[in-house]
C-alpha angles and dihedrals in degrees: 000000000000093000088053092056094048091045096050093043089054094044093050091050091048092051091047096050106027144032104266129180138253103035109266093252092055099050091106098035092122089061095040094059098051128025113226091246091057098049115125100167132020124202115189120210130185107236135322123289112273102219131087116273096015115087118066103158099279117101116242091004125112124200110210109359138072117287111274116235096267090055094044088056090050090054093048093051092048087050092051097044102041105008098243112155118252107256123240090226134053093216109118096185089118091058091052091049086054098055105275111131105212099197127175116207088227116036103203138034139183115251111270096002115097115211092008089139097047117132095013094112108282093106091058089054095047093046088055092050091052091048090053090050093048090057093057118102100215116093113267123182113215116200110201110190116190135352097295092056094041089060087069094065089094088075093052110071100127107124088214090070133072116223115196119188126189139147121288117278093231115120087256096054108025093088090052095075108308095093108071095012094123092219096140094047089051089047094060097040 
């Protein structure tokens, strides 16, 4: 409870004095789209996009602009693995509506400053979300892209679930194991 008070005091001050993403009413979009008992797949992101018009509370998703490079690489890999055409938009709301929890590790960020809200309490919240999901009996596929997400595997020890780990889909990491990983094909099997 104490971490929540500190976290929300910090967040309220940040929104009052700086430009912060996503918009305040969309901070919990990932949880609003899919109730935890309906989650089929979890994709973990690091923190929201830092530029105007991008972040809307779903990791890797953008609302009104072209897909950023990491998302383009996700689309390319999905196309190669299972033949789904690359979408014209980077908005992944339809994924969320169909049971994909698009959860950033950190739910807010100051404009232009990646990881600016690291270690203010979001990680405690997202760790607890993962612990709750881990306790569920229905199969959930967890896609952990990159080292930051891979650290979360310690919370995912339920044998009912499938945990898939690969490098990050960013242009810097995609060729280190993301491309050709088969994670999306394994997700739908």
